[in-house]
C-alpha positions as a LaTeX table, in Angstrom:
\begin{tabular}{lrrr}
\hline
Residue & $x$ (\AA) & $y$ (\AA) & $z$ (\AA) \\
\hline
Met1 & 0.07 & 0.00 & $-0.11$ \\
Lys2 & 1.28 & 3.50 & $-1.19$ \\
Ile3 & 0.44 & 6.01 & 1.17 \\
Ser4 & $-0.90$ & 9.14 & $-0.83$ \\
Gly5 & 0.27 & 12.67 & $-0.81$ \\
Ser6 & $-1.06$ & 15.69 & $-2.49$ \\
Arg7 & $-1.01$ & 16.21 & $-6.11$ \\
Arg8 & $-1.25$ & 19.41 & $-8.05$ \\
Asp9 & $-4.26$ & 19.26 & $-10.59$ \\
Pro10 & $-3.29$ & 19.67 & $-14.14$ \\
Ser11 & $-4.16$ & 23.36 & $-15.21$ \\
Thr12 & $-7.19$ & 23.75 & $-17.31$ \\
Ser13 & $-8.00$ & 25.88 & $-20.56$ \\
Leu14 & $-9.82$ & 28.99 & $-19.83$ \\
Gly15 & $-10.63$ & 29.53 & $-23.55$ \\
Met16 & $-14.22$ & 29.62 & $-24.77$ \\
Thr17 & $-15.81$ & 27.03 & $-27.13$ \\
Ser18 & $-16.05$ & 27.47 & $-30.65$ \\
Lys19 & $-19.78$ & 28.06 & $-30.52$ \\
Ala20 & $-19.27$ & 30.89 & $-27.53$ \\
Arg21 & $-15.96$ & 32.32 & $-28.52$ \\
Arg22 & $-15.40$ & 35.99 & $-27.49$ \\
Pro23 & $-12.27$ & 38.25 & $-26.84$ \\
Leu24 & $-11.04$ & 38.45 & $-23.20$ \\
Ser25 & $-11.02$ & 41.95 & $-21.61$ \\
Thr26 & $-7.93$ & 43.81 & $-21.24$ \\
Ser27 & $-8.08$ & 43.35 & $-17.40$ \\
Val28 & $-8.24$ & 39.46 & $-17.66$ \\
Leu29 & $-5.35$ & 39.53 & $-20.05$ \\
Gln30 & $-3.40$ & 41.64 & $-17.63$ \\
Ala31 & $-4.18$ & 39.51 & $-14.67$ \\
Arg32 & $-3.25$ & 36.43 & $-16.33$ \\
Asp33 & 0.21 & 37.97 & $-17.48$ \\
Asp34 & 0.77 & 38.98 & $-14.02$ \\
Glu35 & 0.23 & 35.56 & $-12.65$ \\
Ser36 & 2.39 & 34.07 & $-15.14$ \\
Arg37 & 5.35 & 36.41 & $-14.17$ \\
Ser38 & 4.76 & 35.81 & $-10.71$ \\
Gly39 & 4.78 & 32.10 & $-11.29$ \\
Val40 & 8.21 & 32.27 & $-13.31$ \\
Glu41 & 9.53 & 34.55 & $-10.55$ \\
Glu42 & 8.69 & 31.98 & $-7.95$ \\
Ile43 & 10.34 & 29.09 & $-10.02$ \\
Leu44 & 13.49 & 31.00 & $-10.56$ \\
Lys45 & 13.55 & 31.93 & $-6.95$ \\
Lys46 & 13.19 & 28.40 & $-5.96$ \\
Ile47 & 15.96 & 27.28 & $-8.33$ \\
Arg48 & 18.31 & 29.83 & $-7.32$ \\
Gly49 & 17.69 & 28.99 & $-3.66$ \\
Leu50 & 18.59 & 25.53 & $-4.15$ \\
Glu51 & 21.51 & 26.16 & $-6.30$ \\
Ile52 & 23.13 & 28.41 & $-3.54$ \\
Lys53 & 22.46 & 25.57 & $-0.94$ \\
Thr54 & 23.61 & 22.71 & $-2.93$ \\
Arg55 & 26.81 & 24.59 & $-4.50$ \\
Ala56 & 27.95 & 25.66 & $-1.01$ \\
Leu57 & 27.56 & 21.83 & $-0.02$ \\
Val58 & 29.54 & 20.74 & $-3.22$ \\
Glu59 & 32.43 & 23.36 & $-2.55$ \\
Thr60 & 33.00 & 22.92 & 1.16 \\
Ala61 & 32.28 & 19.16 & 1.75 \\
Phe62 & 31.10 & 17.04 & $-0.91$ \\
Ala63 & 33.26 & 17.66 & $-4.13$ \\
Gly64 & 36.38 & 15.71 & $-2.86$ \\
Asp65 & 34.28 & 12.76 & $-1.88$ \\
Tyr66 & 32.77 & 12.59 & $-5.36$ \\
His67 & 36.08 & 13.07 & $-7.23$ \\
Ser68 & 37.86 & 10.40 & $-5.37$ \\
Val69 & 35.35 & 7.73 & $-5.89$ \\
Phe70 & 34.38 & 8.17 & $-9.35$ \\
Lys71 & 37.40 & 7.69 & $-11.63$ \\
Gly72 & 37.92 & 8.58 & $-15.31$ \\
Arg73 & 37.63 & 6.08 & $-18.09$ \\
Gly74 & 41.41 & 5.69 & $-18.63$ \\
Met75 & 44.73 & 7.36 & $-19.25$ \\
Asn76 & 45.61 & 10.17 & $-21.85$ \\
Phe77 & 49.01 & 10.63 & $-23.25$ \\
Glu78 & 50.28 & 13.98 & $-22.34$ \\
Glu79 & 54.01 & 14.32 & $-23.14$ \\
Val80 & 57.38 & 12.60 & $-22.81$ \\
Arg81 & 60.14 & 13.64 & $-20.43$ \\
Glu82 & 63.64 & 12.67 & $-19.71$ \\
Tyr83 & 63.90 & 9.57 & $-17.51$ \\
Gln84 & 64.45 & 10.11 & $-13.60$ \\
Pro85 & 65.43 & 7.61 & $-11.12$ \\
Gly86 & 62.32 & 5.91 & $-9.64$ \\
Asp87 & 60.45 & 5.95 & $-13.16$ \\
Glu88 & 58.75 & 2.80 & $-14.20$ \\
Ile89 & 61.02 & 1.10 & $-16.95$ \\
Arg90 & 57.70 & 0.18 & $-18.57$ \\
Ala91 & 56.94 & 3.74 & $-19.27$ \\
Ile92 & 60.18 & 4.17 & $-21.31$ \\
Asp93 & 59.46 & 5.46 & $-24.84$ \\
Trp94 & 62.13 & 3.38 & $-26.83$ \\
Asn95 & 61.49 & 5.18 & $-29.96$ \\
Val96 & 62.25 & 8.73 & $-28.51$ \\
Thr97 & 65.08 & 7.27 & $-26.47$ \\
Ala98 & 66.67 & 5.66 & $-29.63$ \\
Arg99 & 66.30 & 8.91 & $-31.32$ \\
Leu100 & 67.77 & 11.19 & $-28.86$ \\
Gly101 & 70.36 & 8.98 & $-27.24$ \\
Ser102 & 69.08 & 9.04 & $-23.74$ \\
Pro103 & 66.33 & 7.48 & $-21.91$ \\
Phe104 & 62.56 & 9.33 & $-22.15$ \\
Val105 & 59.36 & 8.03 & $-20.51$ \\
Lys106 & 55.86 & 8.65 & $-21.39$ \\
Lys107 & 53.62 & 10.92 & $-19.17$ \\
Phe108 & 49.81 & 10.23 & $-19.03$ \\
Thr109 & 47.13 & 11.93 & $-17.19$ \\
Glu110 & 43.87 & 10.45 & $-16.08$ \\
Glu111 & 40.86 & 11.09 & $-18.29$ \\
Arg112 & 38.49 & 12.56 & $-15.97$ \\
Glu113 & 35.39 & 13.19 & $-17.85$ \\
Leu114 & 32.54 & 10.98 & $-17.10$ \\
Thr115 & 28.77 & 10.82 & $-18.09$ \\
Val116 & 26.63 & 10.96 & $-15.01$ \\
Met117 & 22.77 & 10.12 & $-15.52$ \\
Leu118 & 20.26 & 11.05 & $-12.84$ \\
Ile119 & 17.03 & 8.71 & $-13.01$ \\
Val120 & 14.41 & 10.20 & $-10.90$ \\
Asp121 & 11.10 & 8.68 & $-10.02$ \\
Val122 & 8.26 & 11.14 & $-10.54$ \\
Ser123 & 5.37 & 8.75 & $-9.76$ \\
Ala124 & 2.52 & 9.77 & $-7.37$ \\
Ser125 & 3.66 & 7.97 & $-4.28$ \\
Gly126 & 6.75 & 10.57 & $-4.44$ \\
Asn127 & 4.31 & 13.43 & $-3.30$ \\
Phe128 & 3.90 & 11.87 & 0.02 \\
Gly129 & 5.76 & 13.25 & 3.22 \\
Ser130 & 4.95 & 13.37 & 6.69 \\
Thr131 & 7.33 & 15.75 & 7.54 \\
Ser132 & 7.72 & 19.36 & 5.94 \\
Gln133 & 9.50 & 17.66 & 3.07 \\
Ser134 & 7.92 & 15.16 & 0.52 \\
Lys135 & 9.88 & 12.29 & $-0.98$ \\
Arg136 & 9.99 & 14.25 & $-4.41$ \\
Glu137 & 11.45 & 17.06 & $-2.75$ \\
Leu138 & 14.10 & 15.32 & $-1.05$ \\
Ala139 & 14.92 & 13.54 & $-4.25$ \\
Ala140 & 15.12 & 16.73 & $-6.16$ \\
Glu141 & 17.53 & 18.25 & $-3.77$ \\
Val142 & 19.86 & 15.30 & $-3.78$ \\
Ala143 & 19.73 & 14.99 & $-7.62$ \\
Cys144 & 20.72 & 18.70 & $-7.64$ \\
Leu145 & 23.70 & 18.27 & $-5.32$ \\
Leu146 & 24.87 & 15.44 & $-7.48$ \\
Ala147 & 24.40 & 17.44 & $-10.88$ \\
Phe148 & 26.54 & 20.36 & $-9.25$ \\
Ser149 & 29.29 & 17.80 & $-8.21$ \\
Ala150 & 29.40 & 16.45 & $-11.71$ \\
Ile151 & 29.63 & 19.86 & $-13.40$ \\
Arg152 & 32.24 & 20.93 & $-11.02$ \\
Asn153 & 34.33 & 17.90 & $-11.91$ \\
Asn154 & 33.85 & 18.81 & $-15.63$ \\
Asp155 & 31.54 & 15.68 & $-16.09$ \\
Lys156 & 28.52 & 15.52 & $-18.36$ \\
Val157 & 25.05 & 15.32 & $-16.56$ \\
Gly158 & 21.75 & 13.90 & $-18.15$ \\
Leu159 & 18.51 & 13.24 & $-16.68$ \\
Leu160 & 15.63 & 10.67 & $-17.20$ \\
Leu161 & 12.23 & 11.17 & $-15.25$ \\
Phe162 & 9.95 & 8.25 & $-15.21$ \\
Ser163 & 6.48 & 7.23 & $-13.78$ \\
Asp164 & 4.45 & 4.44 & $-15.36$ \\
Arg165 & 6.18 & 5.69 & $-18.72$ \\
Leu166 & 9.16 & 7.70 & $-19.72$ \\
Glu167 & 8.32 & 11.20 & $-18.87$ \\
Leu168 & 11.60 & 13.10 & $-19.91$ \\
Phe169 & 14.97 & 12.27 & $-21.17$ \\
Ile170 & 17.56 & 15.01 & $-21.39$ \\
Ala171 & 20.80 & 14.02 & $-23.03$ \\
Pro172 & 23.96 & 14.15 & $-20.89$ \\
Lys173 & 25.79 & 17.71 & $-21.57$ \\
Lys174 & 28.13 & 19.94 & $-19.65$ \\
Gly175 & 27.64 & 23.55 & $-18.54$ \\
Arg176 & 25.94 & 25.52 & $-15.64$ \\
Ser177 & 22.86 & 26.39 & $-18.04$ \\
His178 & 22.29 & 22.88 & $-18.96$ \\
Thr179 & 22.48 & 21.88 & $-15.08$ \\
Leu180 & 19.94 & 24.50 & $-14.31$ \\
Arg181 & 17.68 & 23.18 & $-16.93$ \\
Ile182 & 17.94 & 19.79 & $-15.45$ \\
Ile183 & 17.07 & 21.15 & $-11.71$ \\
Arg184 & 14.10 & 23.10 & $-13.18$ \\
Glu185 & 12.86 & 19.76 & $-14.69$ \\
Ile186 & 13.44 & 17.86 & $-11.54$ \\
Leu187 & 11.74 & 20.32 & $-9.33$ \\
Phe188 & 8.76 & 21.50 & $-11.41$ \\
Phe189 & 8.08 & 18.73 & $-13.92$ \\
Asp190 & 4.42 & 17.60 & $-14.17$ \\
Pro191 & 4.17 & 14.07 & $-14.79$ \\
Val192 & 1.51 & 12.71 & $-17.03$ \\
Gly193 & 1.63 & 9.12 & $-15.26$ \\
Arg194 & 0.70 & 8.33 & $-11.73$ \\
Gly195 & 2.17 & 4.64 & $-11.56$ \\
Thr196 & 5.76 & 3.34 & $-11.54$ \\
Asn197 & 7.53 & 1.38 & $-14.31$ \\
Pro198 & 11.28 & 1.53 & $-13.47$ \\
Ala199 & 12.02 & $-1.27$ & $-15.92$ \\
Ala200 & 10.85 & 0.70 & $-18.82$ \\
Ala201 & 13.14 & 3.65 & $-17.75$ \\
Leu202 & 16.16 & 1.37 & $-17.20$ \\
Asp203 & 15.63 & $-0.35$ & $-20.54$ \\
His204 & 15.50 & 3.13 & $-22.22$ \\
Leu205 & 18.64 & 4.10 & $-20.61$ \\
Asn206 & 20.49 & 1.15 & $-21.91$ \\
Lys207 & 19.51 & 1.57 & $-25.25$ \\
Ile208 & 20.29 & 5.54 & $-25.36$ \\
Val209 & 23.25 & 5.78 & $-23.35$ \\
Thr210 & 25.77 & 3.05 & $-24.72$ \\
Arg211 & 29.03 & 4.09 & $-23.14$ \\
Arg212 & 29.58 & 3.36 & $-19.52$ \\
Ala213 & 28.24 & 6.10 & $-17.26$ \\
Val214 & 27.65 & 6.67 & $-13.51$ \\
Val215 & 23.90 & 6.08 & $-13.03$ \\
Phe216 & 22.15 & 7.67 & $-9.83$ \\
Phe217 & 18.75 & 5.73 & $-9.75$ \\
Ile218 & 16.70 & 7.69 & $-7.24$ \\
Ser219 & 13.26 & 6.22 & $-6.12$ \\
Asp220 & 11.12 & 4.88 & $-3.45$ \\
Phe221 & 11.34 & 1.38 & $-4.92$ \\
Gln222 & 7.62 & 1.05 & $-4.45$ \\
Ala223 & 7.28 & $-0.95$ & $-7.69$ \\
Glu224 & 6.50 & $-4.32$ & $-9.10$ \\
Asp225 & 9.58 & $-6.53$ & $-9.53$ \\
Phe226 & 12.25 & $-5.08$ & $-11.93$ \\
Ser227 & 15.22 & $-7.01$ & $-10.76$ \\
Arg228 & 16.07 & $-7.92$ & $-14.40$ \\
Ala229 & 16.21 & $-4.48$ & $-15.69$ \\
Leu230 & 18.44 & $-3.61$ & $-12.58$ \\
Ala231 & 20.65 & $-6.44$ & $-13.29$ \\
Val232 & 21.21 & $-5.53$ & $-17.03$ \\
Thr233 & 21.96 & $-1.89$ & $-15.99$ \\
Ala234 & 24.41 & $-2.63$ & $-13.13$ \\
Arg235 & 26.43 & $-4.81$ & $-15.72$ \\
Arg236 & 26.53 & $-1.95$ & $-18.37$ \\
His237 & 27.01 & 1.08 & $-15.89$ \\
Asp238 & 28.18 & 2.12 & $-12.54$ \\
Leu239 & 24.67 & 1.88 & $-11.00$ \\
Ile240 & 23.92 & 3.48 & $-7.43$ \\
Ala241 & 20.43 & 3.14 & $-5.97$ \\
Ile242 & 19.31 & 5.95 & $-3.81$ \\
Arg243 & 16.29 & 4.65 & $-1.84$ \\
Ile244 & 13.86 & 7.65 & $-0.71$ \\
Gln245 & 11.72 & 6.72 & 2.22 \\
Asp246 & 9.12 & 8.31 & 4.77 \\
Glu247 & 9.11 & 7.13 & 8.35 \\
Arg248 & 5.09 & 6.70 & 8.16 \\
Glu249 & 5.57 & 4.34 & 5.26 \\
Ser250 & 6.77 & 1.61 & 7.83 \\
Val251 & 5.69 & 2.88 & 11.05 \\
Leu252 & 2.20 & 3.80 & 12.03 \\
Pro253 & 1.17 & 5.87 & 14.96 \\
Pro254 & $-1.42$ & 4.88 & 17.20 \\
Val255 & $-4.02$ & 7.40 & 16.12 \\
Gly256 & $-7.28$ & 5.29 & 15.79 \\
Ile257 & $-9.27$ & 4.92 & 12.80 \\
Ile258 & $-7.42$ & 6.24 & 9.61 \\
Thr259 & $-7.84$ & 5.76 & 5.69 \\
Leu260 & $-4.88$ & 4.88 & 3.62 \\
Glu261 & $-4.82$ & 5.48 & 0.00 \\
Asp262 & $-2.79$ & 4.34 & $-2.62$ \\
Ala263 & $-1.39$ & 7.48 & $-4.42$ \\
Glu264 & $-0.91$ & 5.85 & $-7.84$ \\
Thr265 & $-4.18$ & 3.98 & $-8.13$ \\
Gly266 & $-6.62$ & 5.65 & $-5.82$ \\
Asp267 & $-7.29$ & 2.60 & $-4.02$ \\
Gln268 & $-8.29$ & 3.10 & $-0.14$ \\
Ile269 & $-8.46$ & 0.93 & 2.92 \\
Glu270 & $-9.68$ & 1.75 & 6.29 \\
Ile271 & $-7.69$ & 0.49 & 9.30 \\
Asn272 & $-7.60$ & 0.91 & 13.06 \\
Ala273 & $-4.10$ & 2.26 & 13.67 \\
Ala274 & $-4.82$ & 1.99 & 17.58 \\
Asp275 & $-4.70$ & $-1.72$ & 17.17 \\
Ser276 & $-1.21$ & $-3.06$ & 18.01 \\
Asn277 & $-1.63$ & $-6.02$ & 15.85 \\
Val278 & $-2.45$ & $-3.77$ & 12.75 \\
Arg279 & 0.59 & $-1.58$ & 13.40 \\
Arg280 & 2.69 & $-4.80$ & 13.56 \\
Gln281 & 1.36 & $-6.27$ & 10.49 \\
Phe282 & 1.91 & $-2.85$ & 8.49 \\
Ala283 & 5.49 & $-2.80$ & 9.78 \\
Gln284 & 5.98 & $-6.32$ & 8.92 \\
Leu285 & 4.73 & $-5.73$ & 5.30 \\
Ala286 & 7.09 & $-2.78$ & 5.01 \\
Gln287 & 9.99 & $-4.92$ & 6.25 \\
Ala288 & 9.45 & $-7.52$ & 3.91 \\
Gln289 & 9.33 & $-5.23$ & 1.02 \\
Leu290 & 12.73 & $-3.68$ & 2.22 \\
Thr291 & 14.29 & $-7.14$ & 2.73 \\
Glu292 & 13.49 & $-8.22$ & $-0.85$ \\
Thr293 & 14.77 & $-4.73$ & $-2.39$ \\
Leu294 & 18.09 & $-5.28$ & $-0.37$ \\
Arg295 & 18.30 & $-8.83$ & $-1.64$ \\
Val296 & 18.10 & $-7.86$ & $-5.32$ \\
Leu297 & 20.63 & $-4.90$ & $-4.73$ \\
Arg298 & 23.01 & $-7.36$ & $-2.98$ \\
Gln299 & 22.68 & $-9.93$ & $-5.69$ \\
Asn300 & 23.65 & $-7.67$ & $-8.31$ \\
Arg301 & 26.43 & $-6.01$ & $-6.27$ \\
Ile302 & 24.53 & $-2.45$ & $-6.59$ \\
Asp303 & 25.44 & 0.05 & $-4.25$ \\
Arg304 & 22.68 & 1.73 & $-2.19$ \\
Ile305 & 22.07 & 5.09 & $-0.24$ \\
Asp306 & 19.03 & 5.14 & 2.31 \\
Leu307 & 17.51 & 8.40 & 2.66 \\
Arg308 & 14.72 & 9.49 & 4.84 \\
Thr309 & 12.54 & 12.83 & 4.50 \\
Gly310 & 13.06 & 15.14 & 7.32 \\
Asp311 & 16.49 & 14.02 & 7.83 \\
Asp312 & 20.04 & 15.72 & 6.93 \\
Tyr313 & 20.94 & 13.74 & 3.79 \\
Leu314 & 24.55 & 14.91 & 3.75 \\
Pro315 & 25.87 & 12.55 & 6.33 \\
Ala316 & 24.53 & 9.58 & 4.51 \\
Leu317 & 26.02 & 10.64 & 1.08 \\
Arg318 & 29.41 & 11.30 & 2.62 \\
Ser319 & 29.42 & 8.07 & 4.56 \\
Phe320 & 28.66 & 6.09 & 1.45 \\
Phe321 & 31.37 & 7.79 & $-0.40$ \\
Lys322 & 33.92 & 7.17 & 2.23 \\
Gln323 & 33.13 & 3.56 & 2.44 \\
Arg324 & 33.27 & 3.20 & $-1.42$ \\
Glu325 & 36.68 & 5.00 & $-1.62$ \\
Arg326 & 37.77 & 2.47 & 1.27 \\
Arg327 & 36.59 & $-0.42$ & $-0.89$ \\
Met328 & 38.34 & 0.67 & $-3.79$ \\
Met329 & 41.72 & 1.16 & $-2.03$ \\
Val330 & 41.53 & $-2.45$ & $-0.91$ \\
Arg331 & 41.12 & $-3.86$ & $-4.52$ \\
\hline
\end{tabular}
């Protein structure tokens, strides 16, 4: 059962039908224009505020973690220089050495540029939040932090939004204006679908993005089995699962009779939350779903980050990157 959250109704047309069409008054047009400008200003204000917050986190605490964990695709030849004691013999350029009569070695630099894909679940279940923050708002903020980390490291960033269908795909590119567009879409995109079909989104990614990429899959994982698609993506890309949860999806307070609604289907059920047996069964169902999700992720060696609405997400992200860095050093 997915607990519902609020959802904005799609805007409706204010135009007249063909049989009763008449010009709108100047005052109506002016009011509509003022409302439009106000909406744009509010969007820009929110994007700017989020940019300031996440950029500060990137510059002060996060960029080093990101850079140390996600390595480039290989090494690029840069130049040759004279051999110095301690240099690897395997690095000697024998052609240059023979031509100049003294040993020279090849110097390489890491190819840093990566492709980072943000796959964000925008299904209706993400609108739920028992704190001042919904799951979708938390997902958007984390995605923005990752996007700014990527462009600060000169990486390309792309976006895929999905519900029960592919809602939006933005090809990976560099640059601040491109990243701001991605952030705008994450924050304000109004999806057509309400359900969840992660498999279709992952299959589309695997067809479109053919080179290995770093893929952050951000979702509440409340969906039918999509383990096959996860396994295929994990083989082709560096896949990191970011699981967004709300406390009330696993723990019910003893508040008496309440109605739970599936945000994606509209199905409702009335339960007595004051009954300890009901609360225990609810928690057991949530735990069973979590156990199965973790099993699939472990089976496919997919790293995960667990985040919860209302909590500070930065410690969890940094802890993940530190653990991953230590694991890479052991290999």
